[in-house]
Backbone of each chain as ProteinMPNN parsed JSONL, in Angstrom:
{"seq_chain_A": "MIRLTHDPIDPATVIQAVCASAAGAVVLFLGTVREKTGRRITSSLEYECYAEMAEKKLAELEAEGRARWPLVECMIVHRLGHLEVGQTSVAIAVSSAHRRPAFECGQWLIDRIKEVVPIWKKENYADGTSDWVHADPGNPIRGEEM", "coords_chain_A": {"N_chain_A": [[48.305, 123.236, 106.523], [50.231, 120.974, 104.658], [52.447, 118.235, 104.804], [54.284, 115.992, 103.303], [57.711, 114.277, 103.426], [61.374, 113.302, 103.581], [63.101, 113.96, 104.775], [64.472, 114.923, 108.218], [62.04, 115.517, 110.723], [61.349, 118.906, 112.07], [60.893, 119.613, 114.851], [60.712, 122.47, 116.201], [60.139, 124.199, 113.93], [57.755, 123.234, 113.235], [55.949, 123.969, 115.095], [56.57, 126.887, 115.167], [55.169, 127.274, 112.437], [52.673, 127.208, 113.035], [52.212, 129.611, 114.895], [50.469, 132.361, 115.886], [49.438, 135.627, 116.468], [47.011, 135.935, 116.745], [46.661, 133.303, 118.663], [45.527, 131.84, 121.206], [46.776, 129.304, 122.323], [48.663, 126.921, 121.869], [48.908, 123.341, 120.552], [51.057, 120.441, 120.447], [51.681, 117.728, 119.034], [53.71, 114.705, 118.624], [54.816, 111.962, 116.847], [56.334, 109.321, 117.698], [59.244, 107.151, 116.869], [58.976, 103.948, 118.243], [60.388, 101.449, 120.276], [60.31, 99.088, 121.742], [57.464, 96.815, 121.074], [55.135, 94.961, 122.326], [56.778, 91.881, 123.32], [58.498, 92.488, 120.988], [61.823, 94.014, 119.654], [61.792, 96.572, 118.227], [64.442, 98.119, 115.149], [64.157, 99.767, 113.036], [62.405, 101.672, 110.96], [60.195, 101.54, 108.109], [58.874, 104.014, 106.311], [56.414, 104.278, 103.719], [54.473, 105.673, 101.259], [51.085, 106.546, 99.371], [51.776, 109.206, 97.647], [50.088, 111.183, 96.166], [47.248, 110.734, 97.171], [47.784, 110.707, 99.37], [48.689, 113.133, 100.534], [46.071, 114.444, 99.639], [44.082, 113.487, 101.147], [45.206, 114.149, 103.579], [45.084, 116.796, 103.496], [42.225, 117.012, 103.159], [41.882, 116.281, 105.486], [42.564, 118.447, 107.241], [40.71, 120.715, 106.669], [38.574, 119.599, 107.166], [38.744, 119.758, 110.237], [39.051, 122.206, 110.381], [36.939, 123.32, 110.163], [35.141, 121.658, 111.783], [36.335, 123.018, 114.279], [37.085, 126.063, 115.717], [40.084, 126.766, 114.525], [43.213, 128.335, 113.891], [45.679, 128.165, 113.099], [46.882, 125.348, 111.808], [48.811, 122.469, 111.162], [50.612, 120.047, 109.806], [52.761, 116.857, 109.598], [54.265, 114.74, 107.861], [56.937, 111.69, 107.588], [58.618, 110.102, 105.555], [59.977, 106.925, 104.525], [63.245, 105.962, 105.84], [63.384, 105.304, 109.075], [65.181, 105.873, 112.809], [65.269, 104.265, 115.675], [63.228, 106.453, 118.215], [63.016, 108.697, 116.26], [61.488, 110.935, 114.837], [57.928, 110.526, 113.282], [55.912, 111.996, 112.812], [54.714, 115.338, 112.743], [52.291, 117.206, 114.499], [50.865, 120.449, 114.498], [48.744, 122.633, 116.182], [46.475, 125.398, 116.403], [44.75, 127.982, 118.349], [42.985, 130.419, 119.469], [41.861, 129.423, 122.719], [42.393, 126.838, 124.58], [40.98, 124.352, 124.359], [39.911, 123.708, 121.704], [42.564, 123.08, 120.207], [43.44, 121.274, 121.308], [41.411, 118.907, 121.689], [40.938, 119.308, 118.185], [43.656, 118.469, 117.777], [43.874, 115.905, 119.037], [41.757, 114.17, 117.402], [43.078, 114.628, 114.598], [45.305, 113.05, 114.843], [44.151, 110.771, 115.278], [42.559, 110.409, 112.929], [44.002, 110.277, 111.106], [45.573, 108.192, 111.459], [43.581, 105.724, 110.159], [42.876, 107.016, 107.853], [44.545, 107.899, 106.189], [46.717, 106.859, 103.289], [49.413, 105.563, 104.582], [51.714, 103.751, 105.024], [53.813, 101.786, 107.126], [56.686, 99.698, 108.08], [58.112, 97.522, 109.972], [61.601, 96.958, 110.923], [63.072, 94.458, 113.081], [64.929, 94.161, 115.528], [65.963, 91.286, 115.411], [66.572, 90.9, 112.412], [64.359, 90.369, 111.181], [61.729, 91.626, 109.6], [58.33, 93.303, 109.184], [55.655, 94.179, 107.352], [52.99, 96.658, 108.73], [49.946, 96.124, 109.059], [47.744, 96.456, 110.57], [46.492, 94.047, 111.392], [46.315, 92.661, 114.153], [46.961, 89.705, 115.201], [47.365, 88.442, 112.661], [49.852, 88.898, 111.214], [51.474, 90.277, 108.257], [54.388, 88.744, 106.617], [56.774, 90.196, 106.039], [60.517, 90.615, 104.115], [62.539, 88.733, 104.554], [65.504, 89.992, 106.065]], "CA_chain_A": [[49.647, 122.943, 105.669], [50.565, 119.905, 104.873], [53.334, 118.196, 104.414], [55.265, 114.885, 103.598], [59.085, 114.658, 103.947], [61.867, 112.195, 103.715], [63.939, 114.459, 105.49], [64.124, 114.629, 109.946], [61.273, 116.979, 111.066], [62.29, 119.934, 113.199], [59.457, 120.212, 115.546], [60.004, 123.756, 115.945], [59.576, 124.563, 112.77], [56.334, 122.909, 112.917], [55.432, 124.977, 116.07], [56.919, 128.52, 114.309], [54.187, 127.763, 111.583], [51.241, 127.594, 113.544], [52.1, 130.524, 115.923], [49.816, 133.543, 115.674], [48.737, 136.827, 117.596], [45.244, 135.236, 116.903], [46.567, 132.168, 119.455], [46.154, 132.035, 122.611], [47.37, 127.995, 122.648], [49.647, 126.266, 120.858], [49.258, 122.459, 121.092], [52.43, 120.201, 119.271], [51.758, 116.05, 118.943], [54.508, 114.082, 118.209], [54.629, 110.774, 117.085], [58.119, 109.252, 117.83], [59.188, 105.396, 116.372], [59.029, 103.283, 119.386], [61.334, 100.701, 120.451], [59.128, 97.679, 121.75], [56.229, 96.899, 120.89], [55.045, 93.726, 123.084], [58.118, 91.215, 123.566], [59.515, 92.447, 120.06], [62.648, 94.776, 119.427], [62.073, 97.182, 116.753], [65.52, 98.332, 115.15], [64.091, 101.266, 112.048], [61.33, 101.7, 110.181], [60.166, 102.228, 106.837], [57.482, 104.229, 105.69], [55.757, 104.837, 102.253], [53.073, 106.805, 100.583], [50.591, 106.877, 97.737], [52.012, 110.585, 97.942], [49.609, 112.082, 95.798], [46.472, 110.47, 97.744], [47.698, 110.777, 100.764], [48.421, 114.629, 100.393], [44.62, 114.76, 99.277], [43.545, 112.781, 102.729], [45.463, 115.133, 104.475], [44.218, 118.647, 102.98], [40.826, 116.814, 103.873], [41.338, 116.18, 107.271], [42.881, 119.723, 107.829], [39.846, 121.376, 106.331], [37.253, 118.792, 108.107], [39.272, 120.357, 111.424], [39.029, 123.939, 110.464], [35.759, 123.151, 109.883], [34.339, 121.323, 113.33], [36.706, 123.812, 115.654], [37.805, 127.251, 115.336], [41.42, 127.128, 114.427], [43.87, 129.76, 113.63], [46.506, 127.613, 111.951], [47.431, 123.856, 111.477], [50.244, 122.058, 110.116], [50.898, 118.485, 109.655], [54.275, 116.547, 108.563], [54.443, 112.868, 107.953], [57.801, 111.414, 107.658], [58.847, 109.005, 105.026], [61.437, 106.564, 104.504], [63.666, 105.122, 106.985], [63.295, 106.146, 110.545], [65.451, 105.246, 113.534], [63.93, 104.686, 116.423], [63.184, 108.01, 118.58], [62.946, 109.865, 115.844], [59.639, 111.774, 114.566], [57.689, 109.671, 112.56], [54.836, 112.363, 112.65], [53.789, 116.112, 113.993], [50.756, 117.918, 114.156], [50.641, 121.329, 115.46], [47.083, 122.976, 115.601], [46.453, 126.892, 117.076], [43.538, 127.893, 118.164], [42.203, 131.595, 120.63], [41.677, 128.961, 123.755], [43.016, 125.445, 124.458], [40.459, 123.177, 124.012], [40.188, 123.2, 120.333], [43.333, 122.938, 120.202], [43.765, 120.042, 122.432], [40.955, 117.986, 120.604], [41.94, 118.375, 117.137], [44.761, 117.543, 117.387], [43.784, 113.936, 119.181], [41.215, 113.752, 116.226], [43.889, 114.605, 113.582], [46.193, 112.02, 114.404], [43.53, 109.349, 115.179], [41.752, 110.208, 111.742], [45.255, 109.977, 109.9], [45.72, 106.668, 111.316], [42.435, 105.219, 109.999], [42.313, 107.162, 106.087], [45.752, 108.263, 105.223], [47.561, 106.098, 102.596], [50.404, 105.639, 104.984], [52.441, 102.216, 105.434], [55.069, 101.321, 107.894], [57.553, 97.988, 107.97], [59.381, 97.626, 111.191], [62.891, 96.14, 110.552], [63.338, 93.877, 114.03], [66.538, 93.446, 115.832], [66.445, 89.993, 114.945], [66.493, 90.909, 111.415], [63.227, 90.134, 110.055], [60.832, 92.683, 109.005], [57.166, 93.092, 108.36], [54.693, 95.813, 107.21], [52.607, 96.463, 109.628], [48.532, 96.013, 108.194], [46.294, 96.263, 111.103], [45.398, 92.706, 112.199], [48.232, 92.095, 114.848], [46.88, 88.579, 115.152], [48.144, 87.652, 111.616], [50.994, 89.976, 110.561], [51.778, 90.068, 106.523], [55.333, 88.404, 106.592], [58.001, 90.727, 105.21], [60.926, 89.783, 103.355], [63.71, 88.469, 105.772], [66.707, 90.62, 105.896]], "C_chain_A": [[49.998, 121.649, 106.161], [51.665, 119.171, 104.427], [54.245, 116.569, 104.299], [56.74, 114.869, 103.037], [59.895, 113.644, 103.97], [63.194, 112.984, 104.918], [64.007, 114.806, 106.718], [63.004, 115.961, 110.07], [61.808, 117.694, 112.307], [60.775, 120.128, 114.071], [59.41, 121.998, 116.23], [59.9, 124.912, 114.974], [58.302, 124.476, 112.682], [55.512, 123.94, 113.974], [55.249, 126.365, 115.287], [55.74, 128.505, 113.316], [52.808, 127.679, 111.979], [51.034, 128.739, 115.041], [51.74, 131.898, 115.341], [49.304, 134.896, 116.446], [47.485, 136.72, 117.893], [45.056, 133.964, 118.045], [46.632, 132.743, 120.618], [46.916, 130.332, 123.247], [47.591, 127.267, 121.489], [49.449, 124.471, 121.315], [50.561, 121.103, 119.438], [52.086, 118.56, 119.694], [52.851, 115.642, 118.299], [54.807, 112.907, 118.024], [56.363, 110.11, 117.01], [58.318, 107.413, 117.479], [59.762, 104.918, 118.243], [59.82, 102.113, 119.479], [60.57, 99.176, 120.522], [57.632, 97.559, 121.523], [55.927, 95.265, 121.461], [56.397, 93.395, 123.369], [59.364, 91.867, 121.963], [60.34, 94.022, 120.217], [62.758, 95.316, 118.106], [63.77, 98.14, 116.641], [65.085, 99.713, 114.147], [62.944, 100.885, 111.68], [61.086, 101.718, 109.213], [58.74, 102.705, 106.309], [57.111, 104.725, 104.556], [54.097, 105.049, 102.574], [52.537, 106.113, 99.459], [50.311, 108.714, 97.834], [50.881, 111.249, 97.655], [47.72, 112.019, 96.787], [46.466, 110.769, 99.58], [48.178, 112.584, 101.226], [46.897, 115.095, 100.332], [44.095, 114.805, 100.996], [43.784, 113.738, 103.451], [44.949, 116.366, 104.649], [42.93, 118.016, 103.403], [40.506, 116.799, 104.889], [41.472, 117.617, 107.556], [41.614, 120.396, 107.8], [38.657, 120.939, 107.089], [37.502, 119.425, 109.501], [39.193, 121.429, 111.478], [37.509, 124.05, 111.108], [34.747, 122.765, 111.286], [35.467, 121.868, 114.297], [37.016, 124.737, 114.933], [39.076, 127.352, 115.713], [41.792, 128.292, 113.518], [44.664, 129.29, 112.861], [46.939, 125.8, 112.817], [48.318, 123.061, 110.635], [50.322, 120.732, 110.705], [51.87, 118.21, 108.915], [54.068, 115.233, 109.268], [55.601, 112.991, 107.398], [57.786, 110.193, 106.561], [60.068, 108.333, 105.092], [61.934, 105.568, 105.832], [63.793, 106.304, 107.677], [64.509, 105.434, 111.577], [65.078, 105.178, 114.704], [64.68, 105.658, 117.675], [63.317, 108.951, 117.837], [61.506, 110.297, 115.136], [59.568, 111.26, 113.303], [56.368, 111.058, 112.026], [55.035, 113.985, 113.279], [53.072, 117.004, 113.501], [50.715, 118.807, 115.092], [49.555, 122.305, 115.33], [47.454, 124.716, 116.883], [45.217, 127.239, 117.108], [43.697, 129.367, 119.362], [42.382, 130.548, 122.206], [42.111, 127.377, 123.587], [42.48, 124.496, 123.787], [40.007, 122.792, 123.004], [40.995, 122.454, 119.748], [44.182, 121.182, 120.423], [42.861, 118.774, 121.331], [40.567, 117.894, 119.568], [42.577, 117.957, 116.921], [44.528, 116.102, 117.712], [42.622, 113.8, 117.93], [42.03, 114.017, 114.81], [44.511, 113.233, 113.915], [45.241, 110.403, 114.935], [42.926, 109.377, 113.758], [43.19, 109.542, 110.717], [45.728, 108.489, 110.346], [44.852, 105.655, 110.699], [42.056, 105.804, 108.34], [43.872, 107.305, 105.279], [46.424, 107.13, 104.288], [49.025, 105.588, 102.923], [50.934, 104.293, 105.472], [53.847, 102.329, 106.137], [55.563, 99.694, 107.899], [58.311, 98.265, 108.684], [60.2, 96.385, 110.554], [62.991, 95.613, 112.197], [64.861, 93.864, 114.657], [66.856, 92.292, 115.431], [66.415, 89.512, 113.559], [65.358, 90.382, 110.596], [62.556, 91.236, 110.255], [59.311, 92.321, 108.797], [56.423, 94.149, 108.407], [53.805, 95.097, 108.015], [50.681, 97.233, 108.759], [47.641, 96.187, 109.238], [45.785, 95.351, 111.608], [46.962, 92.227, 112.631], [48.119, 90.545, 114.635], [47.205, 87.307, 113.669], [48.974, 88.705, 110.504], [51.253, 89.257, 108.941], [53.404, 89.793, 106.788], [55.938, 89.406, 105.604], [58.93, 89.919, 105.035], [61.666, 90.079, 104.333], [64.7, 89.199, 105.172], [68.032, 89.737, 106.301]], "O_chain_A": [[50.091, 121.207, 107.306], [51.953, 119.579, 103.301], [54.798, 116.132, 105.308], [56.893, 115.583, 102.046], [59.299, 112.677, 104.444], [63.959, 112.383, 105.672], [63.038, 115.562, 106.656], [63.156, 117.09, 109.604], [62.472, 117.247, 113.242], [59.797, 120.789, 113.723], [58.404, 122.592, 116.617], [59.667, 126.108, 115.144], [57.621, 125.368, 112.175], [54.542, 124.6, 113.601], [54.191, 126.851, 114.887], [55.173, 129.591, 113.194], [51.887, 128.068, 111.26], [50.144, 128.737, 115.892], [52.441, 132.504, 114.531], [48.416, 134.569, 117.234], [46.88, 137.16, 118.87], [43.95, 133.555, 118.399], [47.323, 133.66, 121.062], [47.455, 130.218, 124.348], [46.923, 127.069, 120.474], [49.845, 124.218, 122.453], [50.671, 121.085, 118.212], [52.318, 118.283, 120.871], [53.063, 116.25, 117.25], [55.193, 112.395, 119.075], [57.297, 110.513, 116.317], [57.503, 106.584, 117.884], [60.564, 105.4, 119.043], [59.941, 101.657, 118.342], [60.345, 98.389, 119.603], [56.802, 98.381, 121.911], [56.587, 94.376, 120.923], [57.211, 94.277, 123.64], [60.586, 91.73, 121.903], [59.79, 95.004, 120.717], [63.422, 94.904, 117.155], [64.269, 98.7, 117.617], [65.66, 100.758, 114.451], [62.456, 99.813, 112.039], [62.15, 102.113, 108.735], [57.777, 102.009, 105.989], [57.574, 105.846, 104.341], [53.189, 104.827, 103.375], [53.145, 105.332, 98.726], [49.262, 109.337, 97.999], [50.41, 111.945, 98.555], [47.091, 113.055, 97.001], [45.658, 110.935, 100.494], [47.867, 113.039, 102.327], [46.555, 116.09, 100.97], [43.842, 115.744, 101.751], [42.87, 114.319, 104.036], [44.487, 116.889, 105.663], [42.423, 118.732, 104.266], [39.426, 117.089, 105.404], [40.51, 118.125, 108.133], [41.238, 120.759, 108.915], [37.852, 121.728, 107.583], [36.452, 119.693, 110.085], [39.237, 121.944, 112.595], [37.081, 124.618, 112.113], [33.821, 123.466, 111.695], [35.616, 121.128, 115.27], [37.243, 124.609, 113.73], [39.433, 127.817, 116.796], [41.112, 128.96, 112.738], [44.64, 129.798, 111.74], [47.162, 125.408, 113.962], [48.387, 123.172, 109.411], [50.124, 120.426, 111.881], [52.139, 118.809, 107.874], [53.852, 114.807, 110.403], [55.809, 114.003, 106.728], [56.93, 109.322, 106.717], [61.087, 108.843, 105.559], [61.3, 104.774, 106.527], [64.062, 107.478, 107.425], [64.86, 104.329, 111.162], [64.396, 106.151, 115.025], [65.854, 105.737, 118.037], [63.667, 110.046, 118.278], [60.542, 109.531, 115.146], [60.424, 111.301, 112.419], [55.966, 111.006, 110.863], [55.549, 113.977, 114.398], [53.118, 117.524, 112.385], [50.582, 118.506, 116.278], [49.473, 122.841, 114.225], [48.302, 124.938, 117.747], [44.468, 126.971, 116.168], [44.642, 129.261, 120.144], [43.216, 131.07, 122.945], [42.128, 126.83, 122.484], [43.019, 123.842, 122.894], [39.596, 121.632, 122.973], [40.728, 121.5, 119.017], [45.016, 120.435, 119.909], [43.379, 118.018, 120.509], [39.899, 116.899, 119.286], [42.627, 117.079, 116.06], [44.851, 115.192, 116.948], [42.97, 112.756, 117.378], [41.481, 113.514, 113.83], [44.181, 112.285, 113.201], [45.685, 109.255, 114.915], [42.749, 108.246, 113.305], [43.232, 108.62, 109.902], [46.226, 107.725, 109.52], [45.38, 104.543, 110.671], [41.193, 105.254, 107.656], [44.199, 106.93, 104.154], [46.707, 106.214, 105.061], [49.801, 105.242, 102.032], [50.386, 103.828, 106.472], [54.815, 102.922, 105.662], [54.83, 98.718, 107.735], [59.206, 99.078, 108.452], [59.827, 95.36, 109.983], [62.99, 96.647, 112.865], [65.823, 93.482, 113.991], [68.014, 92.109, 115.056], [66.298, 88.327, 113.247], [65.496, 90.01, 109.431], [62.873, 91.884, 111.253], [58.999, 91.231, 108.319], [56.454, 94.981, 109.314], [53.63, 93.891, 108.185], [50.406, 98.298, 108.206], [46.483, 96.065, 108.84], [44.749, 95.469, 112.263], [47.994, 91.799, 112.114], [49.01, 90.001, 113.983], [47.254, 86.078, 113.607], [48.698, 89.09, 109.368], [51.217, 88.071, 108.614], [53.891, 90.81, 107.281], [55.584, 89.401, 104.425], [58.836, 88.756, 105.425], [61.699, 91.141, 104.954], [64.872, 89.162, 103.954], [69.157, 90.223, 106.181]]}, "seq_chain_B": "MNVQVRLFAAARQAAGRDRLELELPDGATIGQLRRRLGEELPGFSGLIARAMFAVDMQYALDAQQIPVGAEVALIPPVSGG", "coords_chain_B": {"N_chain_B": [[37.892, 95.778, 79.475], [41.275, 97.462, 80.359], [42.702, 97.688, 82.833], [44.556, 99.667, 85.428], [46.334, 98.812, 88.266], [47.399, 100.639, 91.048], [50.128, 99.31, 93.422], [50.958, 99.101, 96.748], [53.349, 98.876, 99.561], [52.869, 95.43, 101.366], [51.8, 94.34, 99.689], [53.005, 95.504, 97.25], [55.103, 94.246, 97.772], [54.862, 91.689, 97.863], [54.294, 91.226, 94.744], [56.442, 91.608, 93.46], [56.401, 94.283, 92.096], [55.208, 97.593, 91.411], [52.926, 98.181, 90.07], [49.856, 96.491, 88.537], [48.779, 94.972, 85.768], [45.55, 94.36, 84.557], [43.017, 92.924, 82.444], [39.833, 93.161, 82.473], [36.027, 92.659, 82.324], [33.969, 95.425, 80.287], [32.914, 97.794, 82.864], [33.445, 96.408, 85.116], [33.111, 95.933, 88.391], [34.82, 96.754, 91.746], [34.589, 94.956, 93.546], [34.644, 92.48, 91.477], [37.512, 92.898, 90.38], [38.832, 92.612, 92.981], [38.356, 89.756, 93.696], [40.115, 89.183, 91.051], [42.206, 89.726, 92.067], [43.049, 88.045, 93.959], [43.449, 85.966, 92.964], [45.606, 86.384, 91.068], [47.464, 87.412, 92.856], [48.178, 84.907, 94.462], [48.285, 83.349, 98.112], [48.19, 85.676, 98.977], [45.805, 86.445, 99.395], [44.186, 87.075, 101.704], [45.511, 89.567, 102.364], [44.391, 91.072, 100.578], [41.786, 90.424, 100.929], [41.24, 91.925, 103.251], [41.999, 94.968, 102.26], [41.42, 97.952, 101.504], [40.155, 99.472, 98.37], [41.018, 102.221, 96.114], [39.653, 104.231, 93.626], [40.447, 106.667, 91.762], [41.974, 108.426, 93.975], [39.951, 108.099, 95.788], [38.205, 106.275, 98.117], [36.354, 103.395, 97.177], [33.948, 101.217, 97.587], [32.788, 97.829, 97.488], [30.896, 97.368, 95.176], [31.071, 99.476, 93.38], [31.257, 100.419, 90.148], [34.277, 100.332, 87.775], [35.597, 103.083, 86.148], [36.363, 103.736, 83.267], [39.933, 104.185, 82.247], [40.115, 104.954, 84.912], [42.257, 106.001, 87.665], [43.476, 103.145, 89.599], [43.637, 101.852, 92.793], [45.135, 99.902, 95.348], [44.554, 99.271, 98.729], [46.067, 98.821, 101.183], [45.479, 97.765, 105.285], [45.904, 100.725, 106.64], [48.762, 102.126, 108.295], [50.275, 104.636, 109.045], [51.092, 107.67, 110.768]], "CA_chain_B": [[39.347, 96.969, 79.481], [42.746, 97.543, 80.613], [43.26, 98.197, 84.128], [46.07, 99.01, 86.061], [46.188, 98.617, 90.047], [48.927, 100.535, 91.819], [49.922, 98.479, 94.698], [51.502, 99.259, 98.043], [53.792, 97.764, 101.378], [53.005, 94.207, 101.664], [51.131, 93.96, 98.151], [53.791, 95.876, 96.253], [56.781, 93.589, 97.803], [54.394, 90.404, 97.274], [54.082, 91.041, 93.409], [57.598, 92.657, 92.876], [56.325, 95.783, 91.028], [54.095, 98.658, 91.577], [51.295, 97.966, 89.338], [49.528, 95.297, 87.612], [47.94, 95.608, 84.65], [44.66, 93.0, 84.474], [41.969, 92.548, 81.245], [38.545, 93.073, 83.232], [34.862, 93.296, 81.411], [33.429, 96.588, 80.7], [31.83, 98.172, 83.759], [33.745, 95.568, 86.437], [33.365, 96.302, 89.548], [35.828, 96.66, 92.792], [34.17, 93.625, 93.87], [35.632, 91.392, 90.503], [38.571, 93.209, 90.795], [39.222, 91.964, 94.488], [38.472, 88.489, 93.643], [40.581, 88.822, 90.4], [43.8, 89.983, 92.206], [43.507, 87.347, 94.825], [44.017, 84.928, 91.752], [46.985, 86.819, 90.583], [48.871, 87.423, 94.558], [47.876, 83.568, 95.253], [48.943, 83.648, 99.387], [47.99, 87.342, 99.455], [44.228, 86.891, 99.462], [43.819, 87.28, 103.128], [45.25, 90.737, 102.877], [43.419, 91.68, 99.95], [40.245, 90.28, 101.029], [41.059, 93.015, 103.841], [42.399, 95.534, 102.05], [40.457, 98.721, 100.697], [40.666, 100.044, 96.753], [40.3, 103.654, 95.864], [39.597, 105.055, 92.597], [40.617, 108.209, 91.252], [41.838, 108.774, 94.658], [38.851, 108.02, 96.595], [38.262, 104.974, 98.567], [35.665, 102.945, 96.904], [33.215, 100.088, 98.034], [32.806, 97.035, 96.117], [29.703, 97.469, 94.332], [31.828, 100.701, 92.536], [31.87, 100.049, 88.569], [35.418, 101.303, 87.681], [35.091, 103.776, 85.277], [37.464, 103.723, 82.043], [41.094, 105.046, 82.245], [40.457, 105.551, 86.281], [43.617, 105.587, 88.67], [42.941, 102.173, 90.982], [45.022, 101.046, 93.782], [45.062, 98.498, 96.248], [45.283, 100.282, 99.795], [46.492, 97.351, 102.168], [45.146, 98.404, 105.999], [47.227, 101.989, 106.643], [49.862, 101.857, 109.437], [50.609, 105.902, 109.276], [51.444, 108.198, 112.189]], "C_chain_B": [[39.931, 96.448, 80.47], [42.28, 98.257, 81.935], [44.269, 98.024, 85.427], [45.589, 99.419, 87.457], [47.476, 99.329, 90.365], [48.988, 99.892, 93.207], [51.113, 99.195, 95.769], [52.041, 98.452, 99.08], [53.758, 96.658, 100.563], [52.18, 93.794, 99.805], [52.335, 94.374, 97.286], [54.616, 94.741, 96.423], [56.166, 92.076, 97.226], [54.338, 90.413, 95.752], [55.327, 91.615, 92.713], [57.134, 93.41, 92.473], [55.189, 96.349, 91.945], [53.208, 98.618, 91.505], [51.789, 96.648, 89.133], [48.77, 96.051, 86.857], [46.871, 94.219, 84.625], [43.703, 93.755, 83.453], [40.565, 92.041, 82.17], [37.362, 93.238, 82.464], [34.923, 94.55, 81.677], [32.538, 96.778, 82.25], [32.006, 97.001, 84.967], [33.748, 96.505, 87.313], [34.818, 96.19, 90.341], [35.744, 95.581, 93.292], [35.222, 92.522, 92.884], [36.878, 91.657, 90.73], [39.64, 92.705, 92.098], [39.181, 90.391, 94.17], [40.022, 88.036, 92.112], [42.427, 88.849, 91.015], [44.388, 89.154, 93.135], [43.964, 86.5, 94.317], [45.417, 85.424, 91.24], [48.232, 87.14, 91.888], [48.527, 85.807, 94.98], [49.118, 83.952, 96.768], [49.079, 84.384, 100.131], [46.207, 87.485, 99.934], [43.511, 87.316, 100.991], [44.182, 88.806, 103.074], [44.648, 91.836, 101.694], [41.932, 91.332, 99.887], [40.158, 91.702, 102.406], [41.397, 94.807, 103.409], [40.853, 96.862, 101.67], [40.69, 99.143, 99.009], [40.387, 101.903, 96.873], [40.417, 104.17, 94.28], [39.55, 106.518, 91.803], [40.763, 108.752, 92.628], [41.067, 108.734, 96.287], [38.75, 106.507, 96.947], [36.608, 104.454, 98.333], [35.133, 101.149, 97.591], [33.171, 98.827, 96.769], [32.05, 96.9, 95.256], [30.217, 98.755, 93.102], [32.015, 99.766, 91.412], [33.259, 101.11, 88.306], [35.589, 101.87, 86.312], [36.631, 103.698, 84.029], [38.32, 104.347, 82.102], [41.121, 105.81, 83.578], [41.943, 105.054, 86.574], [42.954, 104.793, 89.519], [43.914, 101.717, 91.745], [44.171, 100.771, 95.057], [45.055, 99.137, 97.566], [45.095, 98.941, 100.723], [45.979, 98.481, 103.825], [46.265, 99.597, 106.33], [47.907, 101.928, 107.828], [50.286, 103.425, 109.333], [50.969, 106.069, 110.535], [52.6, 107.993, 113.198]], "O_chain_B": [[39.615, 95.531, 81.228], [41.574, 99.264, 81.973], [44.643, 97.065, 86.103], [44.66, 100.186, 87.709], [48.551, 98.814, 90.055], [48.053, 99.935, 94.007], [52.09, 99.783, 95.305], [51.432, 97.477, 99.519], [54.282, 96.586, 99.451], [52.355, 92.796, 99.106], [52.71, 93.49, 96.515], [54.945, 94.137, 95.402], [56.755, 91.404, 96.38], [54.335, 89.239, 95.382], [55.279, 92.041, 91.559], [58.163, 93.609, 91.827], [54.521, 95.826, 92.837], [52.396, 98.867, 92.396], [52.821, 95.987, 89.256], [48.266, 97.167, 86.988], [47.379, 93.099, 84.673], [43.557, 94.975, 83.521], [40.305, 90.878, 82.48], [37.547, 94.167, 81.677], [35.491, 95.059, 82.644], [31.673, 95.991, 82.634], [31.054, 96.657, 85.667], [34.216, 97.637, 87.196], [35.804, 95.684, 89.807], [36.804, 95.027, 93.586], [36.216, 91.928, 93.3], [37.538, 90.776, 91.281], [40.856, 92.511, 92.086], [40.209, 89.799, 94.498], [40.704, 87.011, 92.119], [43.433, 88.274, 90.597], [45.593, 89.143, 93.384], [44.927, 85.964, 94.864], [46.291, 84.577, 91.053], [49.46, 87.098, 91.819], [48.731, 85.635, 96.182], [50.22, 84.498, 96.714], [49.588, 84.398, 101.252], [45.624, 88.352, 100.585], [42.396, 87.814, 101.149], [43.364, 89.531, 103.64], [44.489, 93.048, 101.839], [41.09, 91.762, 99.099], [39.131, 92.376, 102.494], [41.072, 95.731, 104.155], [39.651, 96.603, 101.626], [41.849, 98.932, 98.651], [39.66, 102.535, 97.64], [41.542, 104.498, 93.905], [38.589, 107.176, 91.405], [39.891, 109.579, 92.892], [41.418, 109.127, 97.399], [39.15, 105.63, 96.181], [35.706, 104.902, 99.041], [35.868, 100.221, 97.929], [33.434, 98.911, 95.569], [32.454, 96.211, 94.319], [29.642, 98.817, 92.016], [32.632, 98.702, 91.454], [33.292, 102.315, 88.556], [35.72, 101.096, 85.363], [37.806, 103.606, 84.384], [37.963, 105.523, 82.04], [41.74, 106.863, 83.729], [42.603, 104.159, 86.044], [42.026, 105.235, 90.196], [44.959, 101.222, 91.321], [43.115, 101.175, 95.544], [46.004, 99.916, 97.479], [44.082, 98.253, 100.85], [46.047, 99.706, 103.724], [47.461, 99.314, 106.255], [47.115, 101.416, 108.619], [51.316, 103.294, 109.995], [51.168, 105.171, 111.353], [52.583, 108.577, 114.282]]}, "name": "protein", "num_of_chains": 2, "seq": "MIRLTHDPIDPATVIQAVCASAAGAVVLFLGTVREKTGRRITSSLEYECYAEMAEKKLAELEAEGRARWPLVECMIVHRLGHLEVGQTSVAIAVSSAHRRPAFECGQWLIDRIKEVVPIWKKENYADGTSDWVHADPGNPIRGEEMMNVQVRLFAAARQAAGRDRLELELPDGATIGQLRRRLGEELPGFSGLIARAMFAVDMQYALDAQQIPVGAEVALIPPVSGG"}
């Protein structure tokens, strides 16, 4: 199950979606908005995506995860739009009969999401500047001055 | 041929719009499109050099030819999660 949403993510709902009588283990990962990166203070984030392709890539990752591990259920929810510090940007819940596949697949899913799913974040800093994060820390792409 | 390129994140912001329309030779490759976009968005050649491209929502290599009518997107390094 895949969902992109502009609404706040409720972790309880995501857990509920993967609970099943066949499951003996449920693993939940939450990505949350961190205030400090190095010396910089983040005040908020903006997430943007290429929606049709992001949904396709997330569905491919779920299918690959199900092929690699014996899962019972899997749910991935990614937030879009404006997020404040502490809010949840991504939730991944995986259930399996025993714990190891759920832990391993959950870790693999968040790692792959960060590599291949076309979603981007812009950091709005407390000093009023902002940067798109494009995975080249030595050469940040300067965003608009706020 | 006419190619519409969808733009996202820093590239969208640099261009001031969410797609660019370009005229390229028939059978043009992603590599040719990459060079052309570098000219269209000066100052962002570093980002364009590091970006991926997607053709019909599949990541494409520079050698790949762009089919007529395909949906093409510039995918800057992603930062979801």
